[in-house]
C-alpha positions, 0 to 999 in steps of 0.5 A: 839058225843062230841069234844073238840078243842085241839090245833094247830100245824105248823112246824118249822124250827128255834125253838128260831126264832119262838118263839119270833115271838110267844112271840111277839104275845102275846103267851107264852110257856104253856108246851113242851115236847121232845122226845129223841127217836123221835127226835123232841120237841114241844111247845105248845104256847098260849095267857094268859087266853086262855092256853086251844087253845094254837099253836103247835111248831114242830121243828125236830131235824135235819131239816126240807128240806121241809121248809120254803116250805109254805105247810110243815108248818101246820101240823093239827088241832087236837080234843079229843073225848072221845071214839076213836074208835066210833068216828072212826067208824061213821067217816068209816060209812060216807064215812072217811077214816082213815089215821092213824087208832086207832091202840093204842087205844089213836091215830087217822088220818083223813082227811077233803075233803080238804085235811086237816089233822086232828089228834083225840086223846082219852080222858083219858087214851087211851082204849084197843087193838081191831079189827080191828083197832089193826091190820089196816094198814095205808091209804095214808098219815096224 
């Protein structure tokens, strides 16, 4: 069951100030995604030569009342998997709750025993939707 580390996500209140801080550490912006519908921006920053290990800065355009509370900054770890359905089934078979099932054949979330949110992303294109995943509801939060 191959796994590839993708990124660590943190929420930021002031995107410019946060980017300047990470730039001071030696990280550079590798890419950015603006989502008009969701009203957020994702900025990926990594050390030069280590672009495969970015930190994802998530900035909500309408603010985030939970910040700067320490509990709201850290978002999740992300891993790419070869078969999201097989991975989720393996986890479920071993007692792991799938908090956000891969209804879209692309993304799922689970939590570690210490309540760390883990995002699982399908490698390549999304898999076709299939049951039981397509109609499975969220459990808890992710």
